[in-house]
MOPAC internal coordinates of N, CA, C and O (Angstrom, degrees):
PM7 1SCF
backbone

  N    0.0000 0     0.00 0     0.00 0    0    0    0
  C    1.4100 1     0.00 0     0.00 0    1    0    0
  C    1.5234 1   106.10 1     0.00 0    2    1    0
  O    1.2310 1   120.66 1   151.15 1    3    2    1
  N    1.2925 1   116.34 1   -28.85 1    3    2    1
  C    1.5275 1   116.25 1  -174.32 1    5    3    2
  C    1.5331 1   112.48 1   -75.83 1    6    5    3
  O    1.2310 1   119.77 1   162.25 1    7    6    5
  N    1.3053 1   118.04 1   -17.75 1    7    6    5
  C    1.4872 1   118.71 1   176.67 1    9    7    6
  C    1.5324 1   112.10 1   -84.05 1   10    9    7
  O    1.2310 1   120.69 1   146.66 1   11   10    9
  N    1.3651 1   116.28 1   -33.34 1   11   10    9
  C    1.4715 1   117.23 1  -174.21 1   13   11   10
  C    1.5661 1   107.25 1  -135.66 1   14   13   11
  O    1.2310 1   119.61 1  -110.04 1   15   14   13
  N    1.3264 1   118.36 1    69.96 1   15   14   13
  C    1.4760 1   118.20 1  -179.45 1   17   15   14
  C    1.5636 1   115.89 1   -71.65 1   18   17   15
  O    1.2310 1   121.70 1   161.65 1   19   18   17
  N    1.3335 1   114.36 1   -18.35 1   19   18   17
  C    1.4651 1   121.71 1   178.87 1   21   19   18
  C    1.5759 1   110.79 1   -72.71 1   22   21   19
  O    1.2310 1   123.63 1   145.39 1   23   22   21
  N    1.3024 1   110.64 1   -34.61 1   23   22   21
  C    1.4849 1   113.66 1   177.88 1   25   23   22
  C    1.5405 1   108.62 1   -68.79 1   26   25   23
  O    1.2310 1   119.71 1   132.93 1   27   26   25
  N    1.3260 1   118.16 1   -47.07 1   27   26   25
  C    1.3922 1   119.47 1   179.28 1   29   27   26
  C    1.5627 1   113.63 1   -66.95 1   30   29   27
  O    1.2310 1   120.31 1   153.65 1   31   30   29
  N    1.2989 1   117.01 1   -26.35 1   31   30   29
  C    1.4747 1   122.45 1   174.18 1   33   31   30
  C    1.5357 1   109.44 1   -64.73 1   34   33   31
  O    1.2310 1   120.85 1   132.30 1   35   34   33
  N    1.4081 1   115.98 1   -47.70 1   35   34   33
  C    1.4346 1   122.67 1   176.42 1   37   35   34
  C    1.4537 1   110.67 1   -60.99 1   38   37   35
  O    1.2310 1   119.07 1   132.64 1   39   38   37
  N    1.3354 1   119.38 1   -47.36 1   39   38   37
  C    1.3962 1   121.99 1   179.58 1   41   39   38
  C    1.5095 1   115.12 1   -62.14 1   42   41   39
  O    1.2310 1   120.51 1   140.53 1   43   42   41
  N    1.2955 1   116.62 1   -39.47 1   43   42   41
  C    1.4382 1   121.78 1   173.79 1   45   43   42
  C    1.4991 1   114.31 1   -62.11 1   46   45   43
  O    1.2310 1   122.26 1   139.37 1   47   46   45
  N    1.3180 1   113.28 1   -40.63 1   47   46   45
  C    1.4711 1   116.86 1   177.13 1   49   47   46
  C    1.5641 1   112.56 1   -66.15 1   50   49   47
  O    1.2310 1   120.64 1   141.29 1   51   50   49
  N    1.2795 1   116.37 1   -38.71 1   51   50   49
  C    1.4253 1   121.97 1  -174.62 1   53   51   50
  C    1.5902 1   106.10 1   -72.86 1   54   53   51
  O    1.2310 1   120.20 1   139.41 1   55   54   53
  N    1.3886 1   117.22 1   -40.59 1   55   54   53
  C    1.4864 1   120.05 1   179.38 1   57   55   54
  C    1.4983 1   111.75 1   -64.48 1   58   57   55
  O    1.2310 1   119.33 1   141.18 1   59   58   57
  N    1.3545 1   118.88 1   -38.82 1   59   58   57
  C    1.4245 1   121.86 1  -179.33 1   61   59   58
  C    1.5102 1   113.00 1   -71.75 1   62   61   59
  O    1.2310 1   122.58 1   145.68 1   63   62   61
  N    1.3881 1   112.66 1   -34.32 1   63   62   61
  C    1.4229 1   119.81 1   174.96 1   65   63   62
  C    1.5432 1   115.08 1   -60.90 1   66   65   63
  O    1.2310 1   124.19 1   133.10 1   67   66   65
  N    1.3227 1   109.57 1   -46.90 1   67   66   65
  C    1.4972 1   117.00 1   178.88 1   69   67   66
  C    1.5307 1   110.88 1   -67.79 1   70   69   67
  O    1.2310 1   119.40 1   147.13 1   71   70   69
  N    1.2926 1   118.75 1   -32.87 1   71   70   69
  C    1.4609 1   120.09 1   175.36 1   73   71   70
  C    1.4946 1   113.78 1   -66.36 1   74   73   71
  O    1.2310 1   122.11 1   136.74 1   75   74   73
  N    1.4209 1   113.57 1   -43.26 1   75   74   73
  C    1.4232 1   118.93 1  -178.79 1   77   75   74
  C    1.5898 1   109.57 1   -69.44 1   78   77   75
  O    1.2310 1   120.58 1   135.88 1   79   78   77
  N    1.2365 1   116.50 1   -44.12 1   79   78   77
  C    1.4775 1   115.78 1  -178.08 1   81   79   78
  C    1.5363 1   110.88 1   -72.30 1   82   81   79
  O    1.2310 1   118.02 1   151.36 1   83   82   81
  N    1.2836 1   121.38 1   -28.64 1   83   82   81
  C    1.4159 1   125.06 1   175.60 1   85   83   82
  C    1.5473 1   111.75 1   -66.09 1   86   85   83
  O    1.2310 1   121.86 1   133.40 1   87   86   85
  N    1.3054 1   114.04 1   -46.60 1   87   86   85
  C    1.5510 1   122.05 1  -178.36 1   89   87   86
  C    1.5298 1   106.98 1   -66.90 1   90   89   87
  O    1.2310 1   119.67 1   140.63 1   91   90   89
  N    1.3635 1   118.23 1   -39.37 1   91   90   89
  C    1.4838 1   118.18 1   175.62 1   93   91   90
  C    1.4758 1   113.04 1   -65.76 1   94   93   91
  O    1.2310 1   120.32 1   140.09 1   95   94   93
  N    1.4296 1   116.99 1   -39.91 1   95   94   93
  C    1.4763 1   117.41 1  -179.52 1   97   95   94
  C    1.5547 1   112.23 1   -65.77 1   98   97   95
  O    1.2310 1   121.25 1   140.20 1   99   98   97
  N    1.3663 1   115.22 1   -39.80 1   99   98   97
  C    1.5016 1   117.85 1  -178.78 1  101   99   98
  C    1.5234 1   111.53 1   -62.44 1  102  101   99
  O    1.2310 1   118.98 1   142.48 1  103  102  101
  N    1.3910 1   119.56 1   -37.52 1  103  102  101
  C    1.3799 1   123.06 1   179.88 1  105  103  102
  C    1.5062 1   108.42 1   -75.12 1  106  105  103
  O    1.2310 1   117.88 1   132.78 1  107  106  105
  N    1.2645 1   121.64 1   -47.22 1  107  106  105
  C    1.4572 1   121.42 1  -179.93 1  109  107  106
  C    1.5010 1   114.59 1   -62.08 1  110  109  107
  O    1.2310 1   120.29 1   142.71 1  111  110  109
  N    1.3014 1   117.05 1   -37.29 1  111  110  109
  C    1.4092 1   124.30 1   179.40 1  113  111  110
  C    1.5719 1   109.91 1   -67.08 1  114  113  111
  O    1.2310 1   121.08 1   139.18 1  115  114  113
  N    1.2868 1   115.55 1   -40.82 1  115  114  113
  C    1.5051 1   120.39 1   176.94 1  117  115  114
  C    1.4919 1   113.07 1   -62.44 1  118  117  115
  O    1.2310 1   122.73 1   133.76 1  119  118  117
  N    1.3637 1   112.36 1   -46.24 1  119  118  117
  C    1.5222 1   118.23 1   179.14 1  121  119  118
  C    1.4879 1   110.74 1   -63.35 1  122  121  119
  O    1.2310 1   119.81 1   134.41 1  123  122  121
  N    1.3510 1   117.98 1   -45.59 1  123  122  121
  C    1.4704 1   120.15 1   178.31 1  125  123  122
  C    1.4557 1   114.36 1   -62.21 1  126  125  123
  O    1.2310 1   118.43 1   137.86 1  127  126  125
  N    1.2904 1   120.61 1   -42.14 1  127  126  125
  C    1.4142 1   124.28 1   178.84 1  129  127  126
  C    1.5457 1   111.20 1   -64.81 1  130  129  127
  O    1.2310 1   121.09 1   136.77 1  131  130  129
  N    1.3200 1   115.52 1   -43.23 1  131  130  129
  C    1.4537 1   121.78 1   175.72 1  133  131  130
  C    1.5690 1   113.92 1   -59.53 1  134  133  131
  O    1.2310 1   122.06 1   132.52 1  135  134  133
  N    1.3237 1   113.66 1   -47.48 1  135  134  133
  C    1.4656 1   120.12 1   178.48 1  137  135  134
  C    1.5997 1   111.67 1   -66.60 1  138  137  135
  O    1.2310 1   121.72 1   137.35 1  139  138  137
  N    1.2628 1   114.31 1   -42.65 1  139  138  137
  C    1.4851 1   122.13 1   179.79 1  141  139  138
  C    1.5476 1   110.48 1   -61.28 1  142  141  139
  O    1.2310 1   121.86 1   127.28 1  143  142  141
  N    1.3078 1   114.04 1   -52.72 1  143  142  141
  C    1.4807 1   121.55 1  -178.99 1  145  143  142
  C    1.5770 1   109.00 1   -62.33 1  146  145  143
  O    1.2310 1   119.44 1   135.78 1  147  146  145
  N    1.3075 1   118.68 1   -44.22 1  147  146  145
  C    1.5055 1   120.18 1   179.76 1  149  147  146
  C    1.4303 1   111.94 1   -57.17 1  150  149  147
  O    1.2310 1   118.35 1   146.11 1  151  150  149
  N    1.3832 1   120.75 1   -33.89 1  151  150  149
  C    1.4408 1   122.85 1   179.00 1  153  151  150
  C    1.4667 1   117.03 1   -83.68 1  154  153  151
  O    1.2310 1   122.06 1   139.69 1  155  154  153
  N    1.3630 1   113.67 1   -40.31 1  155  154  153
  C    1.4702 1   115.23 1  -169.16 1  157  155  154
  C    1.6035 1   114.78 1  -110.25 1  158  157  155
  O    1.2310 1   121.56 1   174.45 1  159  158  157
  N    1.3562 1   114.63 1    -5.55 1  159  158  157
  C    1.3979 1   118.65 1   176.11 1  161  159  158
  C    1.4730 1   114.13 1  -103.06 1  162  161  159
  O    1.2310 1   117.26 1   -61.88 1  163  162  161
  N    1.2172 1   122.82 1   118.12 1  163  162  161
  C    1.4385 1   122.92 1  -175.97 1  165  163  162
  C    1.5288 1   111.51 1   -67.81 1  166  165  163
  O    1.2310 1   119.30 1   -42.34 1  167  166  165
  N    1.2518 1   118.94 1   137.66 1  167  166  165
  C    1.5346 1   127.86 1   179.03 1  169  167  166
  C    1.5716 1   106.68 1    60.55 1  170  169  167
  O    1.2310 1   118.46 1  -140.61 1  171  170  169
  N    1.2273 1   120.54 1    39.39 1  171  170  169
  C    1.4943 1   124.05 1   174.89 1  173  171  170
  C    1.5020 1   110.24 1   -63.54 1  174  173  171
  O    1.2310 1   118.02 1   -62.81 1  175  174  173
  N    1.3104 1   121.38 1   117.19 1  175  174  173
  C    1.4208 1   127.60 1  -179.43 1  177  175  174
  C    1.5491 1   113.20 1   -97.60 1  178  177  175
  O    1.2310 1   118.55 1   172.44 1  179  178  177
  N    1.2820 1   120.37 1    -7.56 1  179  178  177
  C    1.4148 1   125.57 1  -175.92 1  181  179  178
  C    1.5264 1   112.53 1   104.62 1  182  181  179
  O    1.2310 1   121.74 1     1.45 1  183  182  181
  N    1.3295 1   114.27 1  -178.55 1  183  182  181
  C    1.5327 1   118.34 1   179.03 1  185  183  182
  C    1.4866 1   109.57 1   -73.05 1  186  185  183
  O    1.2310 1   120.31 1   -27.80 1  187  186  185
  N    1.3044 1   117.02 1   152.20 1  187  186  185
  C    1.4760 1   122.02 1   176.88 1  189  187  186
  C    1.5589 1   104.88 1   -77.89 1  190  189  187
  O    1.2310 1   122.01 1   -12.89 1  191  190  189
  N    1.3061 1   113.76 1   167.11 1  191  190  189
  C    1.4792 1   120.03 1   177.47 1  193  191  190
  C    1.4806 1   113.18 1   -60.52 1  194  193  191
  O    1.2310 1   119.28 1   143.75 1  195  194  193
  N    1.3579 1   118.97 1   -36.25 1  195  194  193
  C    1.4241 1   122.14 1  -176.35 1  197  195  194
  C    1.5993 1   107.94 1   -71.24 1  198  197  195
  O    1.2310 1   119.73 1   143.90 1  199  198  197
  N    1.3098 1   118.11 1   -36.10 1  199  198  197
  C    1.4107 1   122.92 1   178.32 1  201  199  198
  C    1.5218 1   112.48 1   -65.54 1  202  201  199
  O    1.2310 1   122.94 1   133.35 1  203  202  201
  N    1.3967 1   111.97 1   -46.65 1  203  202  201
  C    1.4792 1   118.87 1   171.58 1  205  203  202
  C    1.4862 1   115.15 1   -57.13 1  206  205  203
  O    1.2310 1   120.40 1   135.90 1  207  206  205
  N    1.2452 1   116.85 1   -44.10 1  207  206  205
  C    1.5124 1   121.16 1   179.85 1  209  207  206
  C    1.5530 1   108.48 1   -65.48 1  210  209  207
  O    1.2310 1   119.35 1   136.49 1  211  210  209
  N    1.3003 1   118.84 1   -43.51 1  211  210  209
  C    1.4627 1   118.83 1   176.70 1  213  211  210
  C    1.4755 1   114.77 1   -61.65 1  214  213  211
  O    1.2310 1   119.03 1   140.13 1  215  214  213
  N    1.3504 1   119.45 1   -39.87 1  215  214  213
  C    1.4364 1   121.85 1   178.23 1  217  215  214
  C    1.5437 1   111.14 1   -70.55 1  218  217  215
  O    1.2310 1   120.58 1   144.51 1  219  218  217
  N    1.3133 1   116.50 1   -35.49 1  219  218  217
  C    1.4623 1   117.71 1   177.42 1  221  219  218
  C    1.4844 1   110.56 1   -70.76 1  222  221  219
  O    1.2310 1   118.76 1   146.05 1  223  222  221
  N    1.3039 1   119.97 1   -33.95 1  223  222  221
  C    1.3807 1   121.56 1   178.25 1  225  223  222
  C    1.5595 1   110.12 1   -67.51 1  226  225  223
  O    1.2310 1   121.15 1   136.22 1  227  226  225
  N    1.3216 1   115.41 1   -43.78 1  227  226  225
  C    1.4418 1   117.31 1   176.09 1  229  227  226
  C    1.5874 1   115.02 1   -58.58 1  230  229  227
  O    1.2310 1   124.41 1   138.54 1  231  230  229
  N    1.3729 1   109.15 1   -41.46 1  231  230  229
  C    1.4751 1   115.43 1   179.55 1  233  231  230
  C    1.5226 1   110.21 1   -62.57 1  234  233  231
  O    1.2310 1   119.21 1   129.00 1  235  234  233
  N    1.2921 1   119.11 1   -51.00 1  235  234  233
  C    1.4562 1   125.94 1  -178.83 1  237  235  234
  C    1.5665 1   109.23 1   -59.10 1  238  237  235
  O    1.2310 1   120.48 1   141.81 1  239  238  237
  N    1.4142 1   116.68 1   -38.19 1  239  238  237
  C    1.4795 1   118.41 1   177.27 1  241  239  238
  C    1.5059 1   110.81 1   -64.12 1  242  241  239
  O    1.2310 1   118.25 1   137.13 1  243  242  241
  N    1.2474 1   120.94 1   -42.87 1  243  242  241
  C    1.4358 1   125.84 1   177.57 1  245  243  242
  C    1.4927 1   112.11 1   -65.01 1  246  245  243
  O    1.2310 1   121.09 1   138.32 1  247  246  245
  N    1.3299 1   115.53 1   -41.68 1  247  246  245
  C    1.4610 1   116.94 1   177.14 1  249  247  246
  C    1.5485 1   111.61 1   -62.26 1  250  249  247
  O    1.2310 1   122.07 1   134.61 1  251  250  249
  N    1.3417 1   113.64 1   -45.39 1  251  250  249
  C    1.4670 1   116.25 1   175.66 1  253  251  250
  C    1.5235 1   115.02 1   -59.25 1  254  253  251
  O    1.2310 1   120.70 1   143.28 1  255  254  253
  N    1.2760 1   116.28 1   -36.72 1  255  254  253
  C    1.4404 1   122.47 1   178.34 1  257  255  254
  C    1.5650 1   110.57 1   -66.63 1  258  257  255
  O    1.2310 1   121.24 1   138.04 1  259  258  257
  N    1.3266 1   115.23 1   -41.96 1  259  258  257
  C    1.4693 1   118.68 1   174.99 1  261  259  258
  C    1.4702 1   111.58 1   -65.34 1  262  261  259
  O    1.2310 1   119.08 1   142.07 1  263  262  261
  N    1.3741 1   119.36 1   -37.93 1  263  262  261
  C    1.4592 1   119.25 1   175.15 1  265  263  262
  C    1.5051 1   114.04 1   -62.59 1  266  265  263
  O    1.2310 1   121.71 1   134.26 1  267  266  265
  N    1.3213 1   114.32 1   -45.74 1  267  266  265
  C    1.4561 1   119.72 1   175.65 1  269  267  266
  C    1.5528 1   114.42 1   -51.77 1  270  269  267
  O    1.2310 1   124.00 1   135.97 1  271  270  269
  N    1.3603 1   109.94 1   -44.03 1  271  270  269
  C    1.4361 1   118.84 1  -179.01 1  273  271  270
  C    1.5480 1   112.67 1   -65.19 1  274  273  271
  O    1.2310 1   121.37 1   144.00 1  275  274  273
  N    1.3588 1   114.99 1   -36.00 1  275  274  273
  C    1.4526 1   120.45 1   178.33 1  277  275  274
  C    1.5807 1   108.98 1   -72.34 1  278  277  275
  O    1.2310 1   121.26 1   144.76 1  279  278  277
  N    1.3048 1   115.19 1   -35.24 1  279  278  277
  C    1.4068 1   116.55 1   174.48 1  281  279  278
  C    1.5194 1   116.63 1   -64.07 1  282  281  279
  O    1.2310 1   123.44 1   137.22 1  283  282  281
  N    1.3603 1   111.01 1   -42.78 1  283  282  281
  C    1.4891 1   117.47 1   176.36 1  285  283  282
  C    1.5244 1   108.70 1   -64.64 1  286  285  283
  O    1.2310 1   119.40 1   142.72 1  287  286  285
  N    1.2699 1   118.75 1   -37.28 1  287  286  285
  C    1.5167 1   123.15 1   177.24 1  289  287  286
  C    1.5814 1   108.98 1   -59.68 1  290  289  287
  O    1.2310 1   121.80 1   133.91 1  291  290  289
  N    1.3708 1   114.16 1   -46.09 1  291  290  289
  C    1.4563 1   115.60 1  -175.29 1  293  291  290
  C    1.4840 1   110.29 1   -68.37 1  294  293  291
  O    1.2310 1   118.02 1   141.90 1  295  294  293
  N    1.3113 1   121.38 1   -38.10 1  295  294  293
  C    1.4785 1   122.36 1  -175.37 1  297  295  294
  C    1.5148 1   105.08 1   -71.20 1  298  297  295
  O    1.2310 1   119.55 1   135.82 1  299  298  297
  N    1.3408 1   118.47 1   -44.18 1  299  298  297
  C    1.4688 1   121.53 1  -176.37 1  301  299  298
  C    1.5275 1   112.32 1   -62.06 1  302  301  299
  O    1.2310 1   121.70 1   140.82 1  303  302  301
  N    1.3807 1   114.36 1   -39.18 1  303  302  301
  C    1.4123 1   118.73 1   177.14 1  305  303  302
  C    1.5026 1   111.06 1   -68.85 1  306  305  303
  O    1.2310 1   119.85 1   135.67 1  307  306  305
  N    1.2505 1   117.88 1   -44.33 1  307  306  305
  C    1.5221 1   118.84 1   171.47 1  309  307  306
  C    1.4944 1   113.54 1   -53.23 1  310  309  307
  O    1.2310 1   117.62 1   130.97 1  311  310  309
  N    1.2755 1   122.13 1   -49.03 1  311  310  309
  C    1.4596 1   128.75 1  -179.38 1  313  311  310
  C    1.5503 1   109.55 1   -63.55 1  314  313  311
  O    1.2310 1   121.99 1   141.40 1  315  314  313
  N    1.3890 1   113.80 1   -38.60 1  315  314  313
  C    1.4756 1   113.85 1  -179.10 1  317  315  314
  C    1.4837 1   113.61 1   -71.16 1  318  317  315
  O    1.2310 1   119.66 1   142.89 1  319  318  317
  N    1.3309 1   118.25 1   -37.11 1  319  318  317
  C    1.4676 1   120.07 1  -174.74 1  321  319  318
  C    1.5332 1   111.24 1   -95.36 1  322  321  319
  O    1.2310 1   119.97 1   176.82 1  323  322  321
  N    1.3168 1   117.66 1    -3.18 1  323  322  321
  C    1.4655 1   116.54 1   176.77 1  325  323  322
  C    1.5015 1   110.30 1   -98.29 1  326  325  323
  O    1.2310 1   119.37 1  -179.70 1  327  326  325
  N    1.2677 1   118.81 1     0.30 1  327  326  325
  C    1.4873 1   122.69 1   178.01 1  329  327  326
  C    1.5596 1   108.46 1   -74.15 1  330  329  327
  O    1.2310 1   119.51 1   -35.61 1  331  330  329
  N    1.3424 1   118.54 1   144.39 1  331  330  329
  C    1.3948 1   122.19 1   178.69 1  333  331  330
  C    1.5812 1   109.67 1   -69.21 1  334  333  331
  O    1.2310 1   122.82 1   -41.10 1  335  334  333
  N    1.2788 1   112.20 1   138.90 1  335  334  333
  C    1.5290 1   118.50 1  -179.32 1  337  335  334
  C    1.4856 1   109.20 1   -83.26 1  338  337  335
  O    1.2310 1   120.98 1   -30.28 1  339  338  337
  N    1.2855 1   115.73 1   149.72 1  339  338  337
  C    1.5017 1   120.49 1   175.84 1  341  339  338
  C    1.5263 1   107.77 1   -80.05 1  342  341  339
  O    1.2310 1   120.57 1   -20.05 1  343  342  341
  N    1.2893 1   116.51 1   159.95 1  343  342  341
  C    1.4280 1   122.67 1  -177.22 1  345  343  342
  C    1.4908 1   116.16 1   -58.48 1  346  345  343
  O    1.2310 1   117.75 1   -21.98 1  347  346  345
  N    1.3344 1   121.89 1   158.02 1  347  346  345
  C    1.4437 1   123.74 1  -176.85 1  349  347  346
  C    1.5854 1   107.91 1   -81.98 1  350  349  347
  O    1.2310 1   119.02 1   162.51 1  351  350  349
  N    1.2844 1   119.47 1   -17.49 1  351  350  349
  C    1.5044 1   118.84 1  -175.40 1  353  351  350
  C    1.5459 1   108.09 1   -80.67 1  354  353  351
  O    1.2310 1   124.11 1    -1.90 1  355  354  353
  N    1.2687 1   109.72 1   178.10 1  355  354  353
  C    1.5881 1   114.61 1  -177.08 1  357  355  354
  C    1.4884 1   108.13 1   -97.31 1  358  357  355
  O    1.2310 1   117.89 1  -146.21 1  359  358  357
  N    1.3084 1   121.63 1    33.79 1  359  358  357
  C    1.5100 1   120.15 1  -176.88 1  361  359  358
  C    1.4730 1   107.24 1  -114.57 1  362  361  359
  O    1.2310 1   116.71 1  -143.40 1  363  362  361
  N    1.3143 1   123.85 1    36.60 1  363  362  361
  C    1.4166 1   126.90 1   174.32 1  365  363  362
  C    1.5768 1   113.13 1   -63.77 1  366  365  363
  O    1.2310 1   121.77 1   144.60 1  367  366  365
  N    1.3289 1   114.21 1   -35.40 1  367  366  365
  C    1.4311 1   119.76 1  -169.31 1  369  367  366
  C    1.5829 1   109.34 1   -85.36 1  370  369  367
  O    1.2310 1   119.07 1   175.98 1  371  370  369
  N    1.3338 1   119.38 1    -4.02 1  371  370  369
  C    1.4945 1   121.10 1  -179.83 1  373  371  370
  C    1.4844 1   113.48 1   -89.63 1  374  373  371
  O    1.2310 1   120.10 1   180.00 1  375  374  373

């Protein structure tokens, strides 16, 4: 990670983005299906316990993925900004 912190920074950003969008999609999809079925399916009783457990597991999985992405972002940011800076002059090649 010390050699390429920008790559890990980009990877952390993408992982956290996928986690947040996935968690949002799971919740939005569950709410839409529940509302749709309540209107258009006669005698709709709601989701079964197995369906609720599956949706909760998917949601928690995406939340953990987003958290791991944020952790990777934090470590990569620390490594990126803790590296010593090169001099301000034009003599880096000497």
